[in-house]
N, C-alpha and C positions, 0 to 999 in steps of 0.2 A: 522402463525405458532406459537404454544405456546412457551413461553420463555424457558421452561424446555427442550423441544425438540431441540431448537437452541443451548442451552448450552451443551446438550449431544453430538450433532453432532460436535460442535466445539471442545469439549474435546476429542472426539474420533479422530478427525483429528489431534489435537495437539499431542496426544499420538502416533499416526502413524508416524507423522513427527519426533518426538523425538527419535523413534526407528530406523530411517533410518541410514544406514552405512555412516555417514558423518565424515570427518576428523575434529573433534571438537577442535583440538589444533590450527587450522588455524584461525587467527583473522578475515579473510574475511568470513569464515563460521559462526563465532559467530555474526558478524555484520548482515549477511544475515538472520540468524535464528531469531535474535531479531527483525529485521524489518518485517519479515514474521509473527511472532507471534503478533506483535503490530498491523499490518494491519488486521490480522484475528480477533483479539479482537475487533477492531473498526468496522469491517464489521458485526460481530455477535452482537455487542452491540445494545440494543434497542433504544438508544438515541445518539444524537450528540450535542456537545457543540462547539462553535467557537474556544475556546482555545485548543481543541484537535489538531488543526492544528499545534500548536507549538511542539507537540510530533512527528508529521509526517515529517515536513520539513527537519530536519537534516538527517533522514533516507533516504529521497528521494535523497539527494545529495551524501550520502555515498554508496547507493546501485546501482545506475544507472551505466551502463558499462562505462569503461574509454577508452577502445581501440575501434576505429571504425571498423565495419565490412565492407566488400567490397561493399555491396549493400546499404549502408547508404549514403544519400546525406548530412545530417547534422552531425556535430560532436556530440558524445554522451553527451558532457557537455550541449548542447542545449536541449537534451531530458530531462535531469534532471531539467534544468532551466524552460523549458516549462511546465513540470508537476507541479513544485512548483508554477509557476505563475497561471496555471489553477486552482489548488486547492485554491490558495489565492483569486483569483477573484470570484470563486464559493462561498467561505466562506464569502466574503464581500457581495455578492448578497444575500446570505441567511440571513445575519445580517440585511440587508435593507428590506428583503422581508416582515417581519411581520408588520411593521408600514405602508409600502407603497403599497404592492401588495396583501394584505390578501384576496381580492376578486378574485384572480386568482390562484387557486390551481394547475393549470398546470405548472406554473412557479416553484413552490416548488418541484413538481414531477421531472421536468427537472433538477433542481439543485441537488436533491438527486441522480438521475441516474448518472449524471456527476461525482459527488463526489464518488459514489460507483465504477464507472469504474476507476477512478484515483487510489483509494485504491487497487482495484484488480490488476491494472497494476503494482503498487508498490510491491504487494505480488508476482506477477509473476517474476519480476526482482530479488526480494530477493531470491526466490526459485532457479532461474537460477544461482545466485551468489553462493549459497551453493553447488549446484551440480557441476558447472564448477570448483570451487576451489578444491573440493574433487577429481574430475577426474584428474585435472592437478597435484595434489600432489601425487596421487597414481601412475601415469604414470612415 
């Protein structure tokens, strides 16, 4: 896809998100919105640098749910730690990829897919945090 089209779609989604009826005075909505916009920016960005992970990790720990739901076997803290560890391992593998595995493009493709799925999972949880906080403050 051309970069201008990706930029336009991302800007349109950001504008739609910004116009949602969220309770912007709630700190959890602000945290969720910031994590969502950061993850959307990184998903739409044409490049990735290993230091971008330092932007993402604090938001992973802030956005993941704190209260367990009845169908969860693990506590939610382990979900946040698991995603943080997964992104860290993938980041380390990508850093090692270029000098060691440059003959295997499938490895890089797998790394990019896992990282993209992790960022999308973070975006999903950030959106849920915004919506659930707004619904609970309205009710």
